[in-house]
Every structure is written in C-alpha cells, then in structure tokens.
LOPABA-847781 format. One line per 10 residues: their letters; for each residue x, y, z of N, C-alpha, C. Coordinates in pm, whole numbers, plus 50000, padded with zeros to 5 digits. Example, Ala and Ser with C-alpha at 12.3 -4.5 7.8 and 13.67 -1.06 7.14 Angstrom:
LOPABA-847781
AS) 51319 49431 50780 51230 49550 50780 51320 49670 50780 ~ 51285 49775 50708 51367 49894 50714 51290 50003 50787
***
This chain:
LOPABA-847781
MTTLAAITAV) 18930 86475 12144 19015 86419 12222 19007 86258 12236 ~ 18952 86200 12135 18929 86052 12143 19029 85971 12059 ~ 19126 86041 11990 19228 85971 11908 19344 85913 12003 ~ 19396 85802 11955 19508 85742 12023 19614 85851 12050 ~ 19654 85928 11949 19748 86047 11968 19716 86128 12072 ~ 19582 86180 12087 19539 86261 12193 19567 86211 12328 ~ 19511 86071 12337 19508 86010 12461 19646 85996 12512 ~ 19739 85955 12427 19884 85940 12466 19940 86081 12500 ~ 19892 86188 12433 19956 86315 12483 19897 86365 12619 ~ 19779 86320 12639 19716 86355 12778 19800 86286 12877
EMCRQFIPRL) 19829 86163 12864 19907 86080 12956 20040 86132 12976 ~ 20113 86196 12863 20232 86238 12878 20234 86369 12973 ~ 20136 86453 12950 20119 86567 13020 20101 86529 13168 ~ 20022 86435 13200 19982 86401 13335 20086 86357 13415 ~ 20190 86296 13354 20320 86249 13446 20375 86372 13521 ~ 20365 86489 13468 20438 86608 13519 20348 86682 13622 ~ 20209 86664 13623 20134 86749 13702 20123 86712 13839 ~ 20181 86802 13928 20167 86780 14067 20027 86764 14124 ~ 20003 86673 14211 19883 86651 14273 19858 86756 14387 ~ 19741 86818 14395 19713 86905 14497 19688 86835 14634
STSGHKGSSG) 19733 86908 14737 19724 86833 14878 19715 86938 14989 ~ 19651 86900 15079 19625 87005 15192 19760 87010 15264 ~ 19852 86910 15256 19984 86928 15319 20089 87005 15240 ~ 20050 87066 15128 20131 87141 15046 20162 87280 15097 ~ 20268 87337 15060 20285 87473 15096 20323 87564 14958 ~ 20312 87699 14995 20335 87799 14883 20481 87767 14816 ~ 20462 87716 14686 20582 87679 14612 20599 87536 14599 ~ 20499 87445 14655 20506 87301 14640 20479 87276 14484 ~ 20406 87354 14417 20388 87332 14272 20465 87412 14184 ~ 20559 87467 14239 20668 87541 14154 20674 87693 14177
RVGVIGGSEE) 20798 87738 14149 20832 87888 14146 20894 87905 14013 ~ 20834 88002 13937 20888 88027 13805 20909 88176 13798 ~ 21015 88210 13714 21054 88353 13694 21048 88391 13545 ~ 21016 88503 13515 21029 88557 13369 21115 88696 13376 ~ 21211 88678 13303 21302 88800 13295 21266 88871 13151 ~ 21199 88985 13166 21157 89062 13047 21062 89175 13085 ~ 21031 89248 12991 20949 89360 13016 21031 89488 13007 ~ 20987 89592 12907 21049 89710 12889 20949 89824 12880 ~ 21005 89939 12851 20902 90061 12845 20810 90014 12722 ~ 20861 89968 12622 20770 89927 12498 20683 89814 12509
YTGAPYFSAM) 20725 89719 12590 20653 89586 12591 20627 89548 12727 ~ 20513 89536 12771 20472 89503 12903 20361 89371 12903 ~ 20306 89347 12792 20221 89236 12775 20287 89103 12764 ~ 20405 89100 12703 20466 88964 12673 20503 88901 12803 ~ 20575 88980 12905 20608 88915 13038 20479 88879 13109 ~ 20374 88964 13099 20255 88928 13161 20191 88804 13124 ~ 20181 88785 12992 20125 88668 12938 20208 88527 12975 ~ 20331 88540 12970 20420 88435 12992 20404 88393 13142 ~ 20418 88492 13234 20410 88466 13382 20270 88420 13422 ~ 20154 88488 13368 20025 88442 13401 19990 88305 13359
TTLRLGVDLA) 20050 88251 13243 20024 88112 13198 20080 88018 13302 ~ 20187 88052 13366 20237 87958 13474 20138 87943 13586 ~ 20082 88069 13616 19983 88052 13732 19867 87989 13693 ~ 19799 88022 13566 19679 87957 13515 19694 87802 13520 ~ 19821 87758 13476 19833 87618 13470 19842 87564 13610 ~ 19886 87623 13711 19902 87569 13849 20015 87572 13921 ~ 20118 87658 13871 20247 87698 13950 20201 87791 14056 ~ 20269 87782 14176 20223 87859 14280 20257 88006 14279 ~ 20386 88022 14253 20450 88166 14249 20520 88194 14115 ~ 20485 88318 14066 20537 88362 13930 20596 88495 13959
FVYCHPDAAV) 20727 88513 13939 20794 88650 13952 20828 88697 13817 ~ 20816 88831 13790 20857 88897 13674 20971 89009 13707 ~ 21079 88997 13650 21195 89076 13670 21214 89171 13549 ~ 21187 89291 13569 21149 89380 13438 21231 89506 13460 ~ 21226 89586 13357 21280 89729 13374 21175 89801 13447 ~ 21226 89917 13530 21132 89978 13607 21007 90055 13539 ~ 21027 90084 13404 20908 90136 13343 20814 90046 13312 ~ 20843 89922 13312 20728 89813 13288 20677 89768 13413 ~ 20729 89806 13540 20680 89738 13663 20535 89777 13690 ~ 20501 89905 13689 20360 89952 13727 20267 89899 13622
PIKSLAPDLM) 20281 89909 13484 20184 89849 13402 20160 89697 13428 ~ 20264 89603 13455 20250 89473 13483 20188 89459 13627 ~ 20227 89527 13721 20160 89512 13841 19997 89541 13833 ~ 19975 89649 13753 19837 89684 13733 19761 89576 13651 ~ 19814 89502 13560 19748 89401 13497 19725 89283 13577 ~ 19814 89249 13674 19802 89131 13758 19857 89143 13890 ~ 19780 89154 13976 19834 89181 14132 19884 89029 14180 ~ 19837 88918 14104 19886 88799 14141 20031 88774 14124 ~ 20093 88860 14028 20241 88834 13987 20325 88928 14088 ~ 20436 88872 14115 20542 88948 14194 20632 89014 14097
VIPALRNPSP) 20618 89141 14083 20685 89209 13981 20805 89291 14045 ~ 20925 89261 14006 21046 89319 14066 21109 89397 13958 ~ 21134 89529 13970 21201 89623 13867 21355 89595 13868 ~ 21397 89491 13848 21538 89445 13870 21637 89490 13751 ~ 21566 89507 13627 21650 89544 13519 21667 89688 13505 ~ 21735 89754 13597 21749 89899 13613 21862 89942 13517 ~ 21855 90073 13501 21953 90134 13427 22079 90140 13492 ~ 22191 90093 13429 22330 90100 13507 22371 90239 13518 ~ 22468 90260 13617 22500 90392 13641 22651 90370 13720 ~ 22729 90465 13750 22853 90443 13817 22830 90383 13945
QLTEETIAEE) 22722 90421 14012 22698 90343 14143 22629 90208 14133 ~ 22570 90184 14023 22487 90060 14002 22539 89999 13858 ~ 22634 89920 13872 22702 89864 13745 22614 89748 13691 ~ 22645 89713 13566 22575 89602 13510 22596 89469 13584 ~ 22721 89461 13630 22770 89347 13706 22689 89332 13839 ~ 22653 89449 13910 22585 89439 14029 22439 89396 14001 ~ 22370 89450 13886 22235 89420 13856 22234 89258 13823 ~ 22334 89221 13744 22321 89072 13714 22360 88987 13840 ~ 22426 89031 13922 22442 88958 14048 22327 88941 14132 ~ 22252 89060 14141 22114 89054 14209 22033 88955 14131
LATRISSLHA) 22017 88963 14017 21926 88860 13937 21963 88726 13960 ~ 22096 88695 13953 22152 88566 13976 22111 88504 14119 ~ 22116 88592 14212 22075 88554 14350 21927 88528 14350 ~ 21848 88611 14299 21702 88592 14298 21648 88472 14230 ~ 21706 88434 14114 21657 88318 14036 21712 88183 14084 ~ 21809 88186 14193 21865 88061 14240 21772 87978 14311 ~ 21649 88035 14362 21553 87959 14426 21436 87927 14341 ~ 21454 87949 14217 21329 87924 14113 21338 87760 14076 ~ 21231 87724 14016 21236 87595 13963 21244 87584 13808 ~ 21210 87714 13738 21232 87727 13594 21241 87886 13575
LVVGPGLGRS) 21281 87921 13456 21305 88053 13421 21278 88076 13273 ~ 21212 88192 13236 21191 88231 13104 21277 88349 13081 ~ 21341 88361 12980 21419 88489 12936 21380 88534 12810 ~ 21344 88660 12796 21310 88719 12668 21192 88798 12644 ~ 21067 88756 12690 20939 88809 12658 20945 88966 12682 ~ 20936 89051 12579 20934 89203 12603 21068 89259 12659 ~ 21176 89182 12632 21297 89224 12694 21345 89347 12639 ~ 21332 89376 12518 21392 89483 12450 21538 89444 12404 ~ 21602 89531 12324 21746 89514 12287 21840 89624 12305 ~ 21825 89696 12415 21907 89801 12450 22042 89730 12494
EATFAIISRL) 22160 89809 12475 22276 89768 12502 22301 89736 12651 ~ 22236 89815 12742 22241 89769 12885 22185 89643 12913 ~ 22058 89624 12852 21993 89489 12880 22085 89370 12827 ~ 22137 89395 12707 22214 89283 12655 22339 89253 12738 ~ 22401 89371 12796 22507 89343 12893 22474 89261 13016 ~ 22363 89296 13075 22317 89258 13200 22282 89100 13182 ~ 22209 89066 13080 22169 88930 13050 22287 88838 13011 ~ 22383 88899 12938 22511 88822 12897 22595 88786 13032 ~ 22593 88887 13124 22672 88854 13250 22596 88763 13337 ~ 22454 88767 13331 22376 88677 13414 22414 88528 13364
FRMIRERKLK) 22418 88510 13233 22436 88359 13177 22579 88319 13218 ~ 22677 88407 13228 22797 88365 13270 22804 88325 13409 ~ 22718 88400 13489 22711 88357 13652 22637 88228 13667 ~ 22529 88208 13576 22464 88080 13585 22564 87966 13550 ~ 22653 87990 13450 22753 87887 13419 22842 87865 13549 ~ 22907 87974 13586 23009 87973 13700 22946 87915 13837 ~ 22816 87937 13856 22752 87889 13972 22706 87754 13962 ~ 22705 87697 13823 22640 87558 13802 22513 87549 13841 ~ 22426 87638 13807 22286 87648 13834 22217 87548 13747 ~ 22148 87441 13795 22087 87351 13702 21943 87386 13694
LPIVIDADGL) 21917 87501 13632 21783 87555 13625 21724 87546 13480 ~ 21606 87487 13469 21547 87475 13327 21527 87629 13277 ~ 21578 87671 13153 21571 87798 13112 21508 87804 12971 ~ 21386 87868 12961 21322 87882 12827 21370 88016 12778 ~ 21421 88009 12650 21474 88135 12591 21385 88174 12472 ~ 21331 88295 12467 21226 88322 12368 21251 88468 12332 ~ 21187 88506 12207 21182 88653 12164 21317 88709 12161 ~ 21332 88832 12250 21463 88915 12241 21564 88832 12301 ~ 21538 88724 12399 21632 88628 12443 21698 88564 12331 ~ 21634 88527 12228 21685 88448 12123 21779 88536 12037
WIITQHPALI) 21744 88666 12042 21821 88764 11962 21962 88781 12031 ~ 21964 88775 12156 22098 88783 12236 22177 88666 12204 ~ 22115 88557 12217 22193 88413 12183 22238 88412 12048 ~ 22168 88477 11940 22213 88480 11812 22336 88560 11806 ~ 22343 88665 11877 22474 88742 11873 22592 88679 11954 ~ 22558 88610 12063 22670 88542 12144 22615 88408 12170 ~ 22618 88310 12094 22581 88177 12122 22665 88096 12230 ~ 22783 88148 12249 22871 88082 12352 22812 88089 12494 ~ 22722 88188 12505 22669 88214 12649 22594 88089 12693 ~ 22541 88006 12600 22450 87901 12658 22514 87760 12608
RDLPYILLTP) 22626 87768 12527 22673 87631 12481 22721 87543 12598 ~ 22660 87411 12590 22692 87320 12690 22626 87342 12821 ~ 22550 87432 12836 22471 87452 12955 22352 87353 12960 ~ 22324 87286 13082 22209 87204 13087 22070 87265 13081 ~ 21976 87195 13037 21837 87247 13070 21790 87380 12992 ~ 21846 87390 12861 21806 87509 12798 21705 87480 12685 ~ 21608 87551 12674 21498 87544 12570 21501 87661 12492 ~ 21508 87650 12348 21490 87773 12250 21353 87760 12191 ~ 21285 87859 12178 21140 87842 12125 21132 87956 12014 ~ 21201 87929 11902 21193 88013 11781 21057 88015 11698
NQIELRRLCN) 21020 88117 11646 20929 88117 11533 20991 88099 11411 ~ 20942 88113 11293 20996 88092 11162 21107 88194 11141 ~ 21082 88315 11171 21192 88413 11150 21304 88404 11241 ~ 21285 88369 11366 21390 88351 11466 21462 88233 11425 ~ 21390 88130 11375 21473 88011 11344 21568 88033 11235 ~ 21512 88106 11126 21602 88146 11009 21725 88220 11060 ~ 21707 88310 11147 21819 88404 11198 21918 88311 11255 ~ 21872 88212 11351 21970 88135 11414 22042 88028 11305 ~ 21955 87985 11206 22024 87904 11101 22139 87983 11032 ~ 22113 88111 11006 22201 88185 10919 22334 88205 11015
TFNVDFPMDF) 22318 88220 11136 22438 88244 11223 22523 88118 11236 ~ 22454 88001 11221 22541 87867 11239 22557 87798 11112 ~ 22514 87879 11002 22534 87791 10861 22467 87676 10859 ~ 22346 87664 10917 22249 87540 10905 22150 87574 10794 ~ 22126 87472 10712 22029 87493 10617 21878 87495 10658 ~ 21826 87616 10622 21681 87638 10654 21596 87552 10563 ~ 21489 87491 10629 21401 87412 10543 21333 87465 10430 ~ 21354 87422 10313 21305 87468 10193 21134 87483 10201 ~ 21078 87375 10269 20935 87366 10303 20917 87366 10452 ~ 20883 87490 10511 20885 87499 10661 20787 87413 10723
DSVPQRSKTI) 20675 87375 10646 20580 87293 10701 20606 87143 10682 ~ 20713 87107 10619 20766 86971 10606 20822 86933 10741 ~ 20773 86836 10812 20821 86788 10946 20953 86736 10933 ~ 20982 86640 10818 21117 86583 10807 21225 86693 10789 ~ 21194 86794 10701 21294 86896 10675 21313 86975 10804 ~ 21212 87026 10864 21233 87113 10989 21289 87040 11093 ~ 21263 86910 11117 21327 86817 11221 21473 86813 11188 ~ 21516 86801 11069 21659 86786 11037 21733 86918 11076 ~ 21668 87022 11035 21719 87155 11068 21747 87181 11210 ~ 21649 87152 11290 21660 87189 11435 21742 87090 11500
MDLAAKFGNN) 21754 86963 11451 21854 86869 11514 21984 86914 11490 ~ 22006 86960 11357 22146 87011 11331 22181 87136 11408 ~ 22078 87227 11426 22103 87354 11498 22122 87315 11634 ~ 22058 87230 11701 22076 87196 11845 22216 87149 11878 ~ 22252 87069 11782 22391 87006 11809 22502 87102 11801 ~ 22482 87232 11741 22571 87339 11750 22604 87381 11885 ~ 22506 87367 11981 22521 87415 12112 22549 87312 12217 ~ 22593 87180 12169 22632 87072 12245 22522 86976 12259 ~ 22523 86885 12361 22433 86777 12362 22322 86808 12457 ~ 22314 86911 12525 22202 86932 12619 22091 87025 12583
LSILSKGRYD) 22107 87095 12463 21998 87188 12432 21890 87126 12351 ~ 21772 87180 12376 21645 87137 12313 21594 87270 12238 ~ 21518 87236 12125 21456 87345 12042 21301 87307 12025 ~ 21218 87404 12056 21083 87391 12011 21045 87487 11899 ~ 21046 87445 11786 21019 87537 11665 20867 87534 11636 ~ 20825 87669 11654 20695 87685 11644 20631 87715 11495 ~ 20524 87673 11454 20468 87689 11327 20338 87608 11321 ~ 20294 87560 11187 20184 87495 11169 20171 87364 11262 ~ 20296 87306 11275 20308 87204 11369 20432 87246 11464 ~ 20420 87213 11592 20534 87240 11666 20634 87128 11673
VIANADGVRV) 20754 87148 11632 20855 87040 11632 20959 87066 11740 ~ 20953 86957 11837 21069 86961 11939 21173 86868 11915 ~ 21300 86923 11931 21409 86818 11908 21522 86844 12009 ~ 21586 86743 12045 21715 86749 12116 21793 86622 12078 ~ 21901 86588 12144 21982 86464 12123 21903 86351 12136 ~ 21800 86344 12206 21719 86237 12236 21638 86194 12117 ~ 21601 86292 12027 21508 86260 11910 21407 86383 11889 ~ 21315 86341 11813 21216 86447 11767 21074 86411 11830 ~ 20995 86519 11863 20848 86506 11894 20778 86602 11817 ~ 20658 86577 11762 20573 86657 11687 20448 86682 11743
CSEPFTTRRV) 20406 86804 11774 20275 86836 11819 20181 86889 11706 ~ 20089 86820 11668 19999 86859 11549 19867 86888 11577 ~ 19841 86910 11703 19692 86926 11771 19641 87059 11693 ~ 19528 87054 11661 19455 87184 11590 19506 87302 11667 ~ 19505 87421 11587 19556 87549 11645 19479 87656 11580 ~ 19469 87773 11635 19415 87873 11578 19475 87930 11443 ~ 19396 87984 11355 19463 88040 11241 19479 88190 11246 ~ 19449 88243 11369 19460 88384 11409 19598 88397 11464 ~ 19665 88506 11404 19813 88519 11451 19817 88663 11524 ~ 19784 88656 11646 19795 88777 11719 19916 88764 11825
GGQGDVLSGA) 19964 88890 11865 20076 88894 11958 20045 88836 12089 ~ 20140 88761 12159 20125 88702 12288 20112 88559 12294 ~ 20075 88486 12175 20057 88348 12177 20195 88271 12207 ~ 20301 88324 12155 20425 88271 12187 20475 88282 12325 ~ 20437 88391 12382 20456 88411 12529 20388 88305 12614 ~ 20264 88288 12579 20180 88170 12649 20268 88051 12646 ~ 20311 88001 12520 20382 87892 12519 20496 87882 12600 ~ 20590 87999 12600 20706 88008 12682 20679 87991 12831 ~ 20553 88045 12883 20524 88023 13018 20469 87867 13049 ~ 20396 87820 12945 20357 87674 12960 20480 87597 12971
AAAFLAWAHL) 20582 87624 12886 20695 87529 12891 20770 87544 13027 ~ 20791 87663 13078 20850 87684 13200 20761 87602 13313 ~ 20634 87610 13310 20565 87538 13404 20575 87396 13408 ~ 20581 87333 13293 20606 87180 13279 20731 87140 13308 ~ 20824 87228 13274 20984 87196 13300 20998 87215 13450 ~ 20925 87302 13521 20946 87326 13672 20888 87197 13729 ~ 20778 87152 13682 20731 87039 13736 20806 86907 13709 ~ 20871 86894 13595 20970 86788 13575 21095 86808 13679 ~ 21130 86922 13702 21236 86942 13796 21194 86908 13943 ~ 21061 86914 13960 21014 86874 14100 20963 86742 14127
LPANQGRDIQ) 20962 86663 14020 20931 86523 14023 21014 86447 14150 ~ 20945 86384 14217 21022 86293 14339 21131 86231 14285 ~ 21124 86167 14147 21227 86086 14091 21348 86166 14054 ~ 21332 86282 14044 21445 86370 13989 21497 86458 14101 ~ 21460 86431 14232 21520 86497 14336 21660 86453 14355 ~ 21757 86527 14333 21905 86502 14355 21964 86444 14227 ~ 21891 86456 14109 21940 86396 13992 21904 86489 13882 ~ 21962 86466 13769 21933 86554 13653 21810 86512 13581 ~ 21735 86606 13521 21627 86573 13421 21690 86512 13293 ~ 21630 86401 13257 21691 86337 13143 21639 86393 13018
LDQFADACFS) 21712 86391 12898 21666 86462 12792 21540 86427 12725 ~ 21495 86281 12741 21367 86242 12695 21265 86305 12787 ~ 21289 86321 12909 21188 86379 13007 21168 86524 12975 ~ 21281 86588 12946 21286 86717 12908 21194 86744 12788 ~ 21219 86669 12694 21142 86682 12559 20987 86655 12569 ~ 20961 86561 12659 20828 86536 12687 20767 86654 12753 ~ 20830 86701 12851 20781 86834 12921 20740 86936 12812 ~ 20835 86957 12718 20820 87063 12615 20703 87030 12529 ~ 20693 86915 12491 20576 86855 12404 20448 86882 12485 ~ 20439 86846 12622 20319 86881 12695 20284 87021 12695
AAFFTRCSAY) 20386 87106 12704 20349 87264 12699 20295 87293 12563 ~ 20345 87246 12457 20285 87278 12320 20136 87225 12319 ~ 20122 87088 12366 19992 87030 12350 19891 87110 12425 ~ 19922 87148 12553 19827 87211 12634 19789 87349 12578 ~ 19891 87424 12529 19885 87550 12466 19789 87557 12352 ~ 19797 87454 12269 19730 87435 12144 19575 87407 12187 ~ 19550 87317 12272 19424 87287 12323 19354 87403 12364 ~ 19420 87488 12448 19357 87603 12513 19321 87710 12409 ~ 19424 87732 12326 19398 87833 12202 19297 87793 12114 ~ 19290 87663 12091 19185 87615 11998 19049 87628 12059
KAWQQRGRNY) 19028 87599 12188 18901 87630 12251 18874 87768 12238 ~ 18967 87856 12266 18924 87994 12266 18900 88035 12139 ~ 18964 87983 12034 18939 88025 11873 18798 87985 11853 ~ 18751 87857 11896 18616 87818 11863 18514 87917 11916 ~ 18543 87967 12034 18453 88054 12107 18444 88187 12046 ~ 18555 88239 12008 18574 88379 11962 18594 88401 11813 ~ 18645 88310 11739 18670 88335 11586 18761 88454 11562 ~ 18733 88539 11477 18807 88655 11457 18830 88761 11570 ~ 18737 88742 11672 18752 88831 11779 18869 88777 11886 ~ 18913 88659 11852 19013 88588 11945 19133 88677 11977
LTHDVLECMG) 19166 88697 12106 19288 88759 12148 19359 88666 12234 ~ 19478 88691 12284 19561 88607 12367 19489 88603 12508 ~ 19440 88708 12562 19370 88705 12670 19269 88582 12685 ~ 19204 88565 12575 19099 88453 12562 19165 88307 12585 ~ 19286 88291 12555 19368 88164 12579 19374 88157 12725 ~ 19413 88256 12801 19429 88256 12950 19296 88206 13015 ~ 19198 88267 12959 19055 88234 13014 19017 88109 12995 ~ 19050 88035 12881 19014 87896 12845 19116 87792 12926 ~ 19210 87837 12985 19306 87736 13038 19232 87650 13155 ~ 19158 87709 13236 19085 87638 13343 18999 87528 13292
STFRELFPEE) 18904 87571 13199 18829 87461 13142 18895 87351 13063 ~ 18992 87397 12992 19070 87293 12913 19140 87202 13001 ~ 19197 87257 13119 19259 87166 13205 19161 87069 13285 ~ 19050 87107 13320 18939 87030 13363 18906 86915 13277 ~ 18895 86950 13153 18846 86856 13047 18949 86739 13020 ~ 19077 86791 13021 19196 86690 12989 19236 86622 13109 ~ 19230 86683 13222 19296 86619 13348 19185 86635 13467 ~ 19078 86568 13459 18969 86579 13558 19028 86540 13702 ~ 19100 86444 13703 19155 86391 13847 19236 86495 13909 ~ 19330 86557 13821 19425 86659 13869 19363 86780 13901
SSGGEQIDLL) 19250 86805 13861 19180 86943 13885 19085 86940 14006 ~ 19061 86821 14071 18974 86804 14162 19030 86844 14310 ~ 19167 86848 14313 19236 86885 14440 19269 86771 14526 ~ 19243 86648 14481 19296 86515 14546 19226 86497 14675 ~ 19253 86540 14786 19220 86528 14913 19073 86599 14933 ~ 18978 86529 14990 18855 86603 15022 18856 86615 15175 ~ 18790 86732 15209 18786 86756 15362 18627 86752 15379 ~ 18595 86677 15490 18464 86649 15553 18442 86751 15656 ~ 18379 86869 15614 18361 86982 15722 18270 86936 15827 ~ 18185 86848 15823 18097 86804 15926 18182 86732 16038
SIKPFVS) 18295 86669 15996 18366 86587 16096 18468 86677 16169 ~ 18482 86790 16135 18570 86884 16219 18507 86925 16351 ~ 18581 86894 16450 18545 86932 16578 18588 87072 16625 ~ 18512 87155 16691 18570 87282 16751 18675 87272 16842 ~ 18768 87368 16836 18868 87375 16921 18832 87446 17049 ~ 18856 87370 17159 18834 87419 17297 18964 87425 17370 ~ 18996 87545 17424 19117 87565 17503 19088 87521 17647
***
C-alpha cells in the first residue's frame, strides 16, 4: 500500500465512508437491499448482503424466493430476509408481488438485483414489472445488476435504458452475451485495457448517458460517459463462486454512501462520483480477497474474504475504523431522580 496509485485509491474510497458517531441512528450509514435467492442458489445473496454489513452499512435486506428464506436466515441472523419473490397465483399476481417489492425498496439507499435470482418465467416477469415501476415512480436509487439480473437485461434491455444510477457488473461470459445482443465488438484480447475500455464504453452508450459498467477480469475496468477507471490491485488466482457477489455488495455499499453524502442531499449523484464509488468497491474487494488469498492459498473460499474485511478496513482506513467520538466513562455521572 505504499505506491502513489494505492494512496490515491485509498483517498478515493475515504471520501465516501461515513464517520461513526454517537448521534447516529440505525440507517445513518445506509440501508441496502438484495433481490435474489432461489431454491438452487442461497449463497449468492448471502455473500452480497453480508458484504454490505461487513463494510459498515447498517441494515441489509434480502428479498428472495420462500424456498431460499430459511437457509439464508440460518446463515446470517444479521440479515433481514423477506420471502417476497413468491410464486404467482390467481390470488397473488406478478403485478402485486412487484408492487410490494417497489414499496419495500423505496426507503433503501442502494439495491442489488440478481445474485442467485434464478431464471424462472415468474421471476423474470416480476423483475420486469419492478423495473417498470421504478421508472414510473422516478425512484433515484443506485441499482447494481449482476448475475441473473444481467440475463434479464440481455433479454429486455429497454427495462433500464436511460434510467439513472444503474451499474452492470458482468464477468467475461456475461459481457460477451451483452455485446452479442447489442452488436458491440467483443475485445480480441480481454486483458487489453484499451480494447476492453472501448468495448464497455460502446456498450454503455447503448443504454443512454447514465449507465455505468464494471467489467470484471484480471483488471476491473469501470466505464461510463464520464470516462474510464481501471483497478489493477493484486487479486487472487483462485476462481471460486461468490467473489462476484461480494463485489456487487461492495458496490452497493459505496453507492449507498455516495447517495448519503451531505453534498448530494437533494441532488443527483454525478457520473464521475458514481464511477469513483464503483472503483472504490473494486479496490476494497481486491484488497480483502488478496489478504485472504495470502492467508489461505488453495484453501481460499469466499467466506475468507468476508472474514478479512475488518482487518483490511482497519489497515486502509484507521481513522474511519476508530469510531470518531470517544466516550470518557469516568466522566459519566449517575442519574438520580
């Protein structure tokens, strides 16, 4: 962490991190939701939501299929797990389910859509209706779209076209699928930063002027209409499931904090600030994963990344880790009625 690039990255992250205070309340450091979780996939929403809490967000909600609710609740009682993605019926329509979701997410500061979501027709219909409601209600909510959420967008890109505050986080396969949908040239050399930057800039433009893309790979490349940022911090060479879910949660946390900045109260998050928050998420995720990789080697699992987040945060941001205000217990006088 001694290079100029690392120092600059730390300062970029620091601008978003809320200071802890005894005057804070539950939610002062953010409320984030994750829409995902199905019978087959329960780990993905868990990793995404737990990352937000480990970073310092106060409240994390998971809106999942009922079959996923008990496993996720059992993994983490810290999460508020709501079995909102119910099976539609004549008495409970897809419109009604989407309406309930739209109401629930309206009080959040950021949202993740996709981890472990599954690809059932019912889920597809519910999420499609939800995005239409977000547009109709003009909710200015930072939304990270990952995994099966990206698959839905590939099928119906109009759902998010020209919406503000959208981040797509494709891996190499997902990026290729998006490029095929929009007739954008996929980079001949995926590890070439100039080639990949051009690809994701061209792809982002297909959705309007507000969309950002964080392309995951050997280097993480972030692009929107403001320009390109590249995160080349060392990363693990182990490719286990769940690492992308951690990144989606980290992105939601930093975007929630950008949303909560005093300077942004009553105004839009600017594109350069949005991209800086995405870069910060990539940087912190890579630092935490590399620390876990150094400790575990081939035994490394995504759980280890979560376990290393606390020590990584303290090393990178010692002032923000201390809690700010100190309480002198000896000065406290007993209350006498």
